[in-house]
N, CA, C and O atoms as a CHARMM CRD file, in Angstrom:
* protein
*
  320
    1    1 UNK  N      2.07000 -17.45300  25.17900 PROA 1      0.00000
    2    1 UNK  CA     0.80400 -16.76100  25.27000 PROA 1      0.00000
    3    1 UNK  C      0.00100 -16.94100  24.07500 PROA 1      0.00000
    4    1 UNK  O      0.47100 -16.73800  22.95600 PROA 1      0.00000
    5    2 UNK  N     -1.31000 -17.35100  24.29400 PROA 2      0.00000
    6    2 UNK  CA    -2.20300 -17.46400  23.14300 PROA 2      0.00000
    7    2 UNK  C     -2.85100 -16.11400  22.91300 PROA 2      0.00000
    8    2 UNK  O     -3.09500 -15.34900  23.84600 PROA 2      0.00000
    9    3 UNK  N     -3.11500 -15.85000  21.68200 PROA 3      0.00000
   10    3 UNK  CA    -3.85900 -14.62000  21.26100 PROA 3      0.00000
   11    3 UNK  C     -5.24000 -14.99500  21.15300 PROA 3      0.00000
   12    3 UNK  O     -5.52700 -16.11700  20.73600 PROA 3      0.00000
   13    4 UNK  N     -6.18100 -14.11500  21.50800 PROA 4      0.00000
   14    4 UNK  CA    -7.62900 -14.26900  21.13400 PROA 4      0.00000
   15    4 UNK  C     -7.74600 -14.09600  19.65200 PROA 4      0.00000
   16    4 UNK  O     -6.82800 -13.63900  18.97100 PROA 4      0.00000
   17    5 UNK  N     -8.89700 -14.47300  19.17700 PROA 5      0.00000
   18    5 UNK  CA    -9.26200 -14.29500  17.75600 PROA 5      0.00000
   19    5 UNK  C     -9.12300 -12.80300  17.40200 PROA 5      0.00000
   20    5 UNK  O     -8.50100 -12.43600  16.40500 PROA 5      0.00000
   21    6 UNK  N     -9.70500 -11.99000  18.22600 PROA 6      0.00000
   22    6 UNK  CA    -9.61800 -10.49400  17.91800 PROA 6      0.00000
   23    6 UNK  C     -8.20200 -10.06200  17.86300 PROA 6      0.00000
   24    6 UNK  O     -7.79500  -9.38200  16.92100 PROA 6      0.00000
   25    7 UNK  N     -7.40400 -10.44800  18.88300 PROA 7      0.00000
   26    7 UNK  CA    -5.96600  -9.95700  18.87500 PROA 7      0.00000
   27    7 UNK  C     -5.22300 -10.48400  17.69300 PROA 7      0.00000
   28    7 UNK  O     -4.37800  -9.80500  17.11000 PROA 7      0.00000
   29    8 UNK  N     -5.53800 -11.68000  17.35100 PROA 8      0.00000
   30    8 UNK  CA    -4.80900 -12.28300  16.15000 PROA 8      0.00000
   31    8 UNK  C     -5.24300 -11.53400  14.80500 PROA 8      0.00000
   32    8 UNK  O     -4.37600 -11.24700  13.98000 PROA 8      0.00000
   33    9 UNK  N     -6.43300 -11.25400  14.61100 PROA 9      0.00000
   34    9 UNK  CA    -6.92700 -10.43200  13.47600 PROA 9      0.00000
   35    9 UNK  C     -6.46400  -9.08600  13.49800 PROA 9      0.00000
   36    9 UNK  O     -6.08500  -8.55000  12.45700 PROA 9      0.00000
   37   10 UNK  N     -6.46100  -8.45400  14.66100 PROA 10     0.00000
   38   10 UNK  CA    -5.88600  -7.13000  14.74000 PROA 10     0.00000
   39   10 UNK  C     -4.40000  -7.13400  14.41000 PROA 10     0.00000
   40   10 UNK  O     -3.98100  -6.27500  13.63400 PROA 10     0.00000
   41   11 UNK  N     -3.59200  -8.00700  14.92400 PROA 11     0.00000
   42   11 UNK  CA    -2.15300  -8.12500  14.64100 PROA 11     0.00000
   43   11 UNK  C     -1.97700  -8.38600  13.17800 PROA 11     0.00000
   44   11 UNK  O     -1.15500  -7.72500  12.54300 PROA 11     0.00000
   45   12 UNK  N     -2.75400  -9.37800  12.56600 PROA 12     0.00000
   46   12 UNK  CA    -2.49300  -9.75300  11.12800 PROA 12     0.00000
   47   12 UNK  C     -2.93900  -8.59000  10.16100 PROA 12     0.00000
   48   12 UNK  O     -2.36500  -8.39400   9.08900 PROA 12     0.00000
   49   13 UNK  N     -3.95200  -7.86600  10.58700 PROA 13     0.00000
   50   13 UNK  CA    -4.42200  -6.66300   9.84000 PROA 13     0.00000
   51   13 UNK  C     -3.34500  -5.57800   9.77000 PROA 13     0.00000
   52   13 UNK  O     -3.13200  -4.93500   8.74300 PROA 13     0.00000
   53   14 UNK  N     -2.62900  -5.39500  10.99900 PROA 14     0.00000
   54   14 UNK  CA    -1.65900  -4.41700  10.97200 PROA 14     0.00000
   55   14 UNK  C     -0.44600  -4.76600  10.08000 PROA 14     0.00000
   56   14 UNK  O      0.16700  -3.95000   9.39200 PROA 14     0.00000
   57   15 UNK  N     -0.18700  -6.06100  10.18000 PROA 15     0.00000
   58   15 UNK  CA     0.95700  -6.65400   9.32800 PROA 15     0.00000
   59   15 UNK  C      0.59100  -6.49100   7.95000 PROA 15     0.00000
   60   15 UNK  O      1.44900  -6.06300   7.17800 PROA 15     0.00000
   61   16 UNK  N     -0.62700  -6.78500   7.50400 PROA 16     0.00000
   62   16 UNK  CA    -1.01000  -6.70200   6.14000 PROA 16     0.00000
   63   16 UNK  C     -0.93100  -5.29300   5.66800 PROA 16     0.00000
   64   16 UNK  O     -0.44000  -5.05500   4.56500 PROA 16     0.00000
   65   17 UNK  N     -1.39000  -4.32900   6.44800 PROA 17     0.00000
   66   17 UNK  CA    -1.35200  -2.86900   6.12300 PROA 17     0.00000
   67   17 UNK  C      0.16000  -2.50900   5.80900 PROA 17     0.00000
   68   17 UNK  O      0.49300  -1.89100   4.79800 PROA 17     0.00000
   69   18 UNK  N      0.99100  -2.93400   6.72500 PROA 18     0.00000
   70   18 UNK  CA     2.49100  -2.66400   6.59500 PROA 18     0.00000
   71   18 UNK  C      3.07700  -3.24200   5.29200 PROA 18     0.00000
   72   18 UNK  O      3.95400  -2.63700   4.67500 PROA 18     0.00000
   73   19 UNK  N      2.56300  -4.45800   4.87400 PROA 19     0.00000
   74   19 UNK  CA     3.09300  -5.06900   3.64200 PROA 19     0.00000
   75   19 UNK  C      2.57400  -4.19100   2.36400 PROA 19     0.00000
   76   19 UNK  O      3.30200  -3.88700   1.42000 PROA 19     0.00000
   77   20 UNK  N      1.30200  -3.85900   2.47900 PROA 20     0.00000
   78   20 UNK  CA     0.77500  -2.97900   1.40300 PROA 20     0.00000
   79   20 UNK  C      1.56400  -1.60300   1.27200 PROA 20     0.00000
   80   20 UNK  O      1.89400  -1.12200   0.18800 PROA 20     0.00000
   81   21 UNK  N      1.80200  -1.07400   2.41400 PROA 21     0.00000
   82   21 UNK  CA     2.57000   0.20500   2.46700 PROA 21     0.00000
   83   21 UNK  C      3.94100   0.12000   1.88700 PROA 21     0.00000
   84   21 UNK  O      4.39100   0.97900   1.12900 PROA 21     0.00000
   85   22 UNK  N      4.60800  -0.97700   2.28100 PROA 22     0.00000
   86   22 UNK  CA     5.94900  -1.28500   1.68800 PROA 22     0.00000
   87   22 UNK  C      5.93900  -1.56900   0.23700 PROA 22     0.00000
   88   22 UNK  O      6.88800  -1.23600  -0.47400 PROA 22     0.00000
   89   23 UNK  N      4.88800  -2.17900  -0.22700 PROA 23     0.00000
   90   23 UNK  CA     4.78500  -2.46100  -1.68600 PROA 23     0.00000
   91   23 UNK  C      4.53100  -1.23000  -2.37500 PROA 23     0.00000
   92   23 UNK  O      5.11600  -1.06400  -3.44500 PROA 23     0.00000
   93   24 UNK  N      3.73800  -0.31100  -1.93700 PROA 24     0.00000
   94   24 UNK  CA     3.52500   0.97100  -2.60000 PROA 24     0.00000
   95   24 UNK  C      4.87000   1.77100  -2.64400 PROA 24     0.00000
   96   24 UNK  O      5.27200   2.29000  -3.68500 PROA 24     0.00000
   97   25 UNK  N      5.51600   1.83900  -1.50300 PROA 25     0.00000
   98   25 UNK  CA     6.79600   2.51700  -1.42000 PROA 25     0.00000
   99   25 UNK  C      7.82100   1.92300  -2.40200 PROA 25     0.00000
  100   25 UNK  O      8.50200   2.64700  -3.12700 PROA 25     0.00000
  101   26 UNK  N      7.90700   0.61300  -2.40100 PROA 26     0.00000
  102   26 UNK  CA     8.85900  -0.02900  -3.35400 PROA 26     0.00000
  103   26 UNK  C      8.47500   0.40400  -4.82800 PROA 26     0.00000
  104   26 UNK  O      9.34100   0.85100  -5.58000 PROA 26     0.00000
  105   27 UNK  N      7.26800   0.27300  -5.19200 PROA 27     0.00000
  106   27 UNK  CA     6.91200   0.65000  -6.52900 PROA 27     0.00000
  107   27 UNK  C      7.26900   2.14600  -6.86900 PROA 27     0.00000
  108   27 UNK  O      7.70800   2.45200  -7.97700 PROA 27     0.00000
  109   28 UNK  N      7.06200   3.05000  -5.87800 PROA 28     0.00000
  110   28 UNK  CA     7.34000   4.41900  -6.14100 PROA 28     0.00000
  111   28 UNK  C      8.89500   4.68100  -6.37600 PROA 28     0.00000
  112   28 UNK  O      9.35900   5.43300  -7.23200 PROA 28     0.00000
  113   29 UNK  N      9.60500   3.93000  -5.46900 PROA 29     0.00000
  114   29 UNK  CA    11.13400   4.12700  -5.62800 PROA 29     0.00000
  115   29 UNK  C     11.65300   3.49200  -6.82400 PROA 29     0.00000
  116   29 UNK  O     12.55100   4.03600  -7.46700 PROA 29     0.00000
  117   30 UNK  N     11.13600   2.34200  -7.18000 PROA 30     0.00000
  118   30 UNK  CA    11.56600   1.66000  -8.39500 PROA 30     0.00000
  119   30 UNK  C     11.40300   2.50300  -9.69000 PROA 30     0.00000
  120   30 UNK  O     12.15600   2.46700 -10.66300 PROA 30     0.00000
  121   31 UNK  N     10.29300   3.26600  -9.53900 PROA 31     0.00000
  122   31 UNK  CA     9.91900   4.07900 -10.71000 PROA 31     0.00000
  123   31 UNK  C     10.52200   5.50100 -10.57100 PROA 31     0.00000
  124   31 UNK  O     10.22300   6.38000 -11.37900 PROA 31     0.00000
  125   32 UNK  N     11.28900   5.69800  -9.64300 PROA 32     0.00000
  126   32 UNK  CA    11.97500   6.95100  -9.28700 PROA 32     0.00000
  127   32 UNK  C     11.03600   8.13200  -9.32700 PROA 32     0.00000
  128   32 UNK  O     11.25600   9.14800  -9.98700 PROA 32     0.00000
  129   33 UNK  N     10.02000   7.93500  -8.60800 PROA 33     0.00000
  130   33 UNK  CA     8.86100   9.07500  -8.47700 PROA 33     0.00000
  131   33 UNK  C      8.93000   9.57300  -7.08900 PROA 33     0.00000
  132   33 UNK  O      8.91300   8.79400  -6.13600 PROA 33     0.00000
  133   34 UNK  N      9.00600  10.83000  -6.95700 PROA 34     0.00000
  134   34 UNK  CA     8.89600  11.50600  -5.62700 PROA 34     0.00000
  135   34 UNK  C      7.56600  11.50300  -5.15700 PROA 34     0.00000
  136   34 UNK  O      6.64600  11.35600  -5.96200 PROA 34     0.00000
  137   35 UNK  N      7.32700  11.66600  -3.80600 PROA 35     0.00000
  138   35 UNK  CA     6.01500  11.76200  -3.27000 PROA 35     0.00000
  139   35 UNK  C      5.20600  12.98600  -3.82500 PROA 35     0.00000
  140   35 UNK  O      3.99200  12.96600  -4.02700 PROA 35     0.00000
  141   36 UNK  N      6.01300  14.02400  -4.03900 PROA 36     0.00000
  142   36 UNK  CA     5.48800  15.34100  -4.51800 PROA 36     0.00000
  143   36 UNK  C      4.97000  15.15500  -5.92500 PROA 36     0.00000
  144   36 UNK  O      3.88200  15.59400  -6.29900 PROA 36     0.00000
  145   37 UNK  N      5.82100  14.47100  -6.68900 PROA 37     0.00000
  146   37 UNK  CA     5.38400  14.28100  -8.23200 PROA 37     0.00000
  147   37 UNK  C      4.13300  13.42100  -8.24700 PROA 37     0.00000
  148   37 UNK  O      3.19500  13.70200  -8.99300 PROA 37     0.00000
  149   38 UNK  N      4.11000  12.38300  -7.43600 PROA 38     0.00000
  150   38 UNK  CA     2.99300  11.42400  -7.45700 PROA 38     0.00000
  151   38 UNK  C      1.69300  12.22700  -7.07400 PROA 38     0.00000
  152   38 UNK  O      0.65100  12.08300  -7.71400 PROA 38     0.00000
  153   39 UNK  N      1.80100  13.04800  -6.03900 PROA 39     0.00000
  154   39 UNK  CA     0.71400  13.78200  -5.50800 PROA 39     0.00000
  155   39 UNK  C      0.21200  14.80500  -6.64700 PROA 39     0.00000
  156   39 UNK  O     -0.98600  14.91300  -6.90800 PROA 39     0.00000
  157   40 UNK  N      1.19800  15.53800  -7.29900 PROA 40     0.00000
  158   40 UNK  CA     0.80700  16.49300  -8.30300 PROA 40     0.00000
  159   40 UNK  C      0.16500  15.91000  -9.45400 PROA 40     0.00000
  160   40 UNK  O     -0.64200  16.55500 -10.12500 PROA 40     0.00000
  161   41 UNK  N      0.49800  14.67000  -9.72500 PROA 41     0.00000
  162   41 UNK  CA    -0.09800  13.91300 -11.01600 PROA 41     0.00000
  163   41 UNK  C     -1.32600  13.12000 -10.60900 PROA 41     0.00000
  164   41 UNK  O     -2.11400  12.83300 -11.51000 PROA 41     0.00000
  165   42 UNK  N     -1.58500  12.74000  -9.40400 PROA 42     0.00000
  166   42 UNK  CA    -2.75100  11.94100  -9.04400 PROA 42     0.00000
  167   42 UNK  C     -3.70200  12.55800  -7.95600 PROA 42     0.00000
  168   42 UNK  O     -4.81800  12.07400  -7.76300 PROA 42     0.00000
  169   43 UNK  N     -3.26300  13.57300  -7.29200 PROA 43     0.00000
  170   43 UNK  CA    -3.89800  14.12500  -6.16100 PROA 43     0.00000
  171   43 UNK  C     -4.21200  13.08200  -5.06600 PROA 43     0.00000
  172   43 UNK  O     -5.24500  13.10300  -4.39800 PROA 43     0.00000
  173   44 UNK  N     -3.27000  12.20700  -4.94900 PROA 44     0.00000
  174   44 UNK  CA    -3.28300  11.06700  -3.87700 PROA 44     0.00000
  175   44 UNK  C     -2.11100  11.31800  -2.93100 PROA 44     0.00000
  176   44 UNK  O     -1.00200  11.46200  -3.44600 PROA 44     0.00000
  177   45 UNK  N     -2.22000  11.37900  -1.75000 PROA 45     0.00000
  178   45 UNK  CA    -1.11100  11.68100  -0.78200 PROA 45     0.00000
  179   45 UNK  C     -0.52700  10.28200  -0.47300 PROA 45     0.00000
  180   45 UNK  O     -0.96100   9.56700   0.43000 PROA 45     0.00000
  181   46 UNK  N      0.44300   9.96800  -1.25300 PROA 46     0.00000
  182   46 UNK  CA     1.07800   8.66100  -1.16300 PROA 46     0.00000
  183   46 UNK  C      1.84100   8.51600   0.17000 PROA 46     0.00000
  184   46 UNK  O      2.03000   7.39800   0.65000 PROA 46     0.00000
  185   47 UNK  N      2.24300   9.54400   0.71800 PROA 47     0.00000
  186   47 UNK  CA     2.95700   9.46900   2.00100 PROA 47     0.00000
  187   47 UNK  C      2.06900   8.84600   3.10600 PROA 47     0.00000
  188   47 UNK  O      2.53500   8.09300   3.96100 PROA 47     0.00000
  189   48 UNK  N      0.86200   9.17300   3.04800 PROA 48     0.00000
  190   48 UNK  CA    -0.09600   8.60500   4.03100 PROA 48     0.00000
  191   48 UNK  C     -0.27400   7.12000   3.80000 PROA 48     0.00000
  192   48 UNK  O     -0.42100   6.35200   4.75100 PROA 48     0.00000
  193   49 UNK  N     -0.26200   6.69000   2.48300 PROA 49     0.00000
  194   49 UNK  CA    -0.36700   5.23000   2.15400 PROA 49     0.00000
  195   49 UNK  C      0.82400   4.48000   2.58700 PROA 49     0.00000
  196   49 UNK  O      0.76000   3.36400   3.10300 PROA 49     0.00000
  197   50 UNK  N      1.95400   5.15500   2.35300 PROA 50     0.00000
  198   50 UNK  CA     3.29100   4.51700   2.69700 PROA 50     0.00000
  199   50 UNK  C      3.45800   4.35900   4.28800 PROA 50     0.00000
  200   50 UNK  O      4.22200   3.53400   4.78900 PROA 50     0.00000
  201   51 UNK  N      2.71600   5.17900   4.96800 PROA 51     0.00000
  202   51 UNK  CA     2.90300   5.10700   6.46200 PROA 51     0.00000
  203   51 UNK  C      2.36900   3.79300   6.98100 PROA 51     0.00000
  204   51 UNK  O      2.82700   3.31400   8.01800 PROA 51     0.00000
  205   52 UNK  N      1.41800   3.19800   6.29400 PROA 52     0.00000
  206   52 UNK  CA     0.78100   1.98500   6.70000 PROA 52     0.00000
  207   52 UNK  C     -0.22800   2.07000   7.89300 PROA 52     0.00000
  208   52 UNK  O     -0.62900   1.06100   8.47300 PROA 52     0.00000
  209   53 UNK  N     -0.61700   3.36200   8.22600 PROA 53     0.00000
  210   53 UNK  CA    -1.41200   3.52600   9.24400 PROA 53     0.00000
  211   53 UNK  C     -2.88600   3.92700   8.88100 PROA 53     0.00000
  212   53 UNK  O     -3.76400   4.11700   9.72200 PROA 53     0.00000
  213   54 UNK  N     -3.04400   4.03100   7.55100 PROA 54     0.00000
  214   54 UNK  CA    -4.39600   4.33900   7.04600 PROA 54     0.00000
  215   54 UNK  C     -4.91400   3.13400   6.27300 PROA 54     0.00000
  216   54 UNK  O     -4.12000   2.36100   5.73700 PROA 54     0.00000
  217   55 UNK  N     -6.25000   2.95500   6.20400 PROA 55     0.00000
  218   55 UNK  CA    -6.96800   1.97600   5.32200 PROA 55     0.00000
  219   55 UNK  C     -6.93700   2.57500   4.00700 PROA 55     0.00000
  220   55 UNK  O     -7.30600   3.73800   3.84400 PROA 55     0.00000
  221   56 UNK  N     -6.47700   1.77600   2.96100 PROA 56     0.00000
  222   56 UNK  CA    -6.42000   2.16200   1.59600 PROA 56     0.00000
  223   56 UNK  C     -7.81100   1.65300   1.03700 PROA 56     0.00000
  224   56 UNK  O     -8.25800   0.54600   1.33700 PROA 56     0.00000
  225   57 UNK  N     -8.42600   2.49900   0.24300 PROA 57     0.00000
  226   57 UNK  CA    -9.72900   2.11500  -0.56300 PROA 57     0.00000
  227   57 UNK  C     -9.21300   1.34700  -1.65100 PROA 57     0.00000
  228   57 UNK  O     -8.10000   1.53800  -2.14200 PROA 57     0.00000
  229   58 UNK  N    -10.06800   0.43200  -2.04500 PROA 58     0.00000
  230   58 UNK  CA    -9.78300  -0.31300  -3.31400 PROA 58     0.00000
  231   58 UNK  C     -9.59800   0.54700  -4.45000 PROA 58     0.00000
  232   58 UNK  O     -8.64100   0.36100  -5.20200 PROA 58     0.00000
  233   59 UNK  N    -10.48100   1.53100  -4.65500 PROA 59     0.00000
  234   59 UNK  CA   -10.38000   2.52000  -5.79800 PROA 59     0.00000
  235   59 UNK  C     -8.99900   3.19600  -5.78400 PROA 59     0.00000
  236   59 UNK  O     -8.38700   3.40700  -6.83100 PROA 59     0.00000
  237   60 UNK  N     -8.52800   3.52900  -4.58200 PROA 60     0.00000
  238   60 UNK  CA    -7.20100   4.28900  -4.46300 PROA 60     0.00000
  239   60 UNK  C     -6.10000   3.26400  -4.92700 PROA 60     0.00000
  240   60 UNK  O     -5.22000   3.59700  -5.72000 PROA 60     0.00000
  241   61 UNK  N     -6.18900   2.06800  -4.41900 PROA 61     0.00000
  242   61 UNK  CA    -5.12600   1.10600  -4.70100 PROA 61     0.00000
  243   61 UNK  C     -5.10100   0.86600  -6.29000 PROA 61     0.00000
  244   61 UNK  O     -4.03500   0.77200  -6.89700 PROA 61     0.00000
  245   62 UNK  N     -6.35100   0.77500  -6.91600 PROA 62     0.00000
  246   62 UNK  CA    -6.41600   0.65500  -8.35800 PROA 62     0.00000
  247   62 UNK  C     -5.83700   1.81500  -9.02200 PROA 62     0.00000
  248   62 UNK  O     -5.20100   1.56800 -10.04600 PROA 62     0.00000
  249   63 UNK  N     -5.92300   2.98300  -8.66500 PROA 63     0.00000
  250   63 UNK  CA    -5.31000   4.15300  -9.16100 PROA 63     0.00000
  251   63 UNK  C     -3.76000   4.09400  -9.04300 PROA 63     0.00000
  252   63 UNK  O     -3.04800   4.42100  -9.99300 PROA 63     0.00000
  253   64 UNK  N     -3.27300   3.68500  -7.90200 PROA 64     0.00000
  254   64 UNK  CA    -1.81200   3.51300  -7.63600 PROA 64     0.00000
  255   64 UNK  C     -1.32600   2.52800  -8.64600 PROA 64     0.00000
  256   64 UNK  O     -0.33500   2.80700  -9.32000 PROA 64     0.00000
  257   65 UNK  N     -1.95700   1.39300  -8.79800 PROA 65     0.00000
  258   65 UNK  CA    -1.56700   0.34600  -9.65400 PROA 65     0.00000
  259   65 UNK  C     -1.49900   0.84000 -11.18300 PROA 65     0.00000
  260   65 UNK  O     -0.58000   0.57500 -11.95800 PROA 65     0.00000
  261   66 UNK  N     -2.51900   1.52400 -11.44400 PROA 66     0.00000
  262   66 UNK  CA    -2.63000   2.01600 -12.79800 PROA 66     0.00000
  263   66 UNK  C     -1.53200   3.06900 -13.16200 PROA 66     0.00000
  264   66 UNK  O     -1.01400   3.07200 -14.27800 PROA 66     0.00000
  265   67 UNK  N     -1.17400   4.01800 -12.12200 PROA 67     0.00000
  266   67 UNK  CA    -0.02400   4.84600 -12.29300 PROA 67     0.00000
  267   67 UNK  C      1.24100   4.14200 -12.54800 PROA 67     0.00000
  268   67 UNK  O      2.05400   4.55300 -13.37600 PROA 67     0.00000
  269   68 UNK  N      1.41000   3.08800 -11.84400 PROA 68     0.00000
  270   68 UNK  CA     2.73400   2.41600 -11.90800 PROA 68     0.00000
  271   68 UNK  C      2.68800   1.25100 -12.98700 PROA 68     0.00000
  272   68 UNK  O      3.65600   0.51800 -13.19100 PROA 68     0.00000
  273   69 UNK  N      1.53600   1.15000 -13.62800 PROA 69     0.00000
  274   69 UNK  CA     1.33700   0.13600 -14.63600 PROA 69     0.00000
  275   69 UNK  C      1.54700  -1.28400 -14.16700 PROA 69     0.00000
  276   69 UNK  O      2.25600  -2.08400 -14.77700 PROA 69     0.00000
  277   70 UNK  N      0.91300  -1.55100 -13.08300 PROA 70     0.00000
  278   70 UNK  CA     1.00100  -2.95600 -12.55100 PROA 70     0.00000
  279   70 UNK  C     -0.51200  -3.30000 -12.21900 PROA 70     0.00000
  280   70 UNK  O     -1.32100  -2.45800 -11.82900 PROA 70     0.00000
  281   71 UNK  N     -0.78900  -4.62700 -12.41900 PROA 71     0.00000
  282   71 UNK  CA    -2.12200  -5.10400 -12.16400 PROA 71     0.00000
  283   71 UNK  C     -2.30100  -5.34800 -10.67800 PROA 71     0.00000
  284   71 UNK  O     -1.31500  -5.51600  -9.96000 PROA 71     0.00000
  285   72 UNK  N     -3.56000  -5.37200 -10.19400 PROA 72     0.00000
  286   72 UNK  CA    -3.81000  -5.61800  -8.83200 PROA 72     0.00000
  287   72 UNK  C     -3.22200  -6.94200  -8.47000 PROA 72     0.00000
  288   72 UNK  O     -2.62400  -7.05400  -7.40000 PROA 72     0.00000
  289   73 UNK  N     -3.35400  -8.00000  -9.32700 PROA 73     0.00000
  290   73 UNK  CA    -2.84900  -9.32200  -8.98100 PROA 73     0.00000
  291   73 UNK  C     -1.36800  -9.23400  -8.89600 PROA 73     0.00000
  292   73 UNK  O     -0.77400  -9.83900  -8.00300 PROA 73     0.00000
  293   74 UNK  N     -0.69800  -8.46800  -9.83300 PROA 74     0.00000
  294   74 UNK  CA     0.70100  -8.25500  -9.73800 PROA 74     0.00000
  295   74 UNK  C      1.23200  -7.61100  -8.46300 PROA 74     0.00000
  296   74 UNK  O      2.28600  -7.92200  -7.91000 PROA 74     0.00000
  297   75 UNK  N      0.37400  -6.67800  -8.06800 PROA 75     0.00000
  298   75 UNK  CA     0.67200  -5.87400  -6.84100 PROA 75     0.00000
  299   75 UNK  C      0.72400  -6.88400  -5.68400 PROA 75     0.00000
  300   75 UNK  O      1.71700  -6.95000  -4.95900 PROA 75     0.00000
  301   76 UNK  N     -0.40700  -7.71100  -5.50800 PROA 76     0.00000
  302   76 UNK  CA    -0.42200  -8.58300  -4.42700 PROA 76     0.00000
  303   76 UNK  C      0.57800  -9.74000  -4.52100 PROA 76     0.00000
  304   76 UNK  O      1.06900 -10.26600  -3.52200 PROA 76     0.00000
  305   77 UNK  N      0.84400 -10.09900  -5.75300 PROA 77     0.00000
  306   77 UNK  CA     1.87200 -11.13500  -5.98500 PROA 77     0.00000
  307   77 UNK  C      3.20400 -10.75300  -5.28900 PROA 77     0.00000
  308   77 UNK  O      3.92300 -11.57400  -4.71900 PROA 77     0.00000
  309   78 UNK  N      3.45600  -9.44600  -5.38900 PROA 78     0.00000
  310   78 UNK  CA     4.74800  -8.92800  -4.81400 PROA 78     0.00000
  311   78 UNK  C      4.72600  -9.04500  -3.34600 PROA 78     0.00000
  312   78 UNK  O      5.79600  -9.01800  -2.73900 PROA 78     0.00000
  313   79 UNK  N      3.56600  -9.17800  -2.69200 PROA 79     0.00000
  314   79 UNK  CA     3.42800  -9.26500  -1.21600 PROA 79     0.00000
  315   79 UNK  C      3.65900 -10.61500  -0.68300 PROA 79     0.00000
  316   79 UNK  O      4.29900 -10.82600   0.34800 PROA 79     0.00000
  317   80 UNK  N      3.10300 -11.55100  -1.43700 PROA 80     0.00000
  318   80 UNK  CA     3.12100 -12.92900  -0.92400 PROA 80     0.00000
  319   80 UNK  C      3.93800 -13.87200  -1.83200 PROA 80     0.00000
  320   80 UNK  O      4.05100 -15.06300  -1.54100 PROA 80     0.00000
């Protein structure tokens, strides 16, 4: 079965969101930070980001990377 361009983009977008969500969760766990602690220190609901169901703003991703002391390029290098 061939996918239409729209179906392909939709599927690849969902997969990309899941990769970003997993990368955020991995960073949080590697740094042994609870979701509650992250929220209290940043006022960002990381549980929503880790669900992979929401679009993350670039500014929010930048703040997540800053918190975990990783560059944006390093963050995406971990995905691909």
